[in-house]
C-alpha positions in Angstrom: 0.0 0.0 0.0 1.3 3.4 -0.9 1.7 5.8 2.0 -0.3 8.6 0.3 -3.2 6.2 -0.4 -3.2 5.0 3.2 -3.3 8.6 4.5 -6.2 9.6 2.2 -8.2 6.5 3.1 -7.5 7.0 6.8 -8.6 10.7 6.6 -11.7 9.8 4.6 -12.9 7.3 7.3 -12.2 9.7 10.1 -14.1 12.5 8.2 -17.1 10.3 7.7 -17.2 9.2 11.3 -16.9 12.8 12.5 -19.8 13.8 10.3 -21.9 11.3 12.3 -22.3 8.8 9.5 -23.5 5.9 11.4 -23.6 3.9 8.2 -19.9 3.7 7.9 -19.4 0.2 6.9 -18.0 -2.3 9.4 -15.3 -3.1 6.9 -14.2 0.6 6.9 -14.0 0.5 10.7 -11.8 -2.6 10.5 -9.7 -0.9 7.8 -9.2 2.1 10.2 -7.5 -0.2 12.7 -5.2 -1.6 10.0 -4.5 1.8 8.6 -3.7 3.2 12.1 -1.2 0.4 12.7 0.4 0.8 9.3 0.6 4.6 9.5 1.9 4.6 13.0 4.7 2.3 11.9 5.5 4.5 8.9 5.0 8.0 10.3 4.9 7.7 14.1 2.0 8.3 16.5 2.5 12.1 16.6 2.1 12.5 12.9 -0.9 10.2 12.8 -2.5 12.2 15.6 -2.0 15.4 13.5 -3.5 13.7 10.4 -6.5 12.6 12.5 -7.0 16.1 14.0 -6.9 17.6 10.5 -9.6 15.3 9.2 -11.7 16.0 12.3 -11.3 19.8 11.9 -12.4 19.5 8.3 -15.5 17.6 9.3 -16.4 20.0 12.0 -15.9 23.0 9.6 -18.1 21.2 7.1 -20.8 20.7 9.7 -20.7 24.3 10.7 -20.9 25.6 7.1 -23.9 23.4 6.3 -25.8 24.3 9.4 -25.7 28.0 8.8 
């Protein structure tokens, strides 16, 4: 798996979960665990935490902009 693809997939799942999408597939949730492990090994936990926070912020900003 390419690192860029893993980051994008990880961010996409985090984004959907933060938007409150309860229909996020079970498989996506399993993938999140695998992606977390892979990305932590490749980038370290601090970098992964920043990637996660970025996706969460984007989702929160999206929610705010659509609720106005």
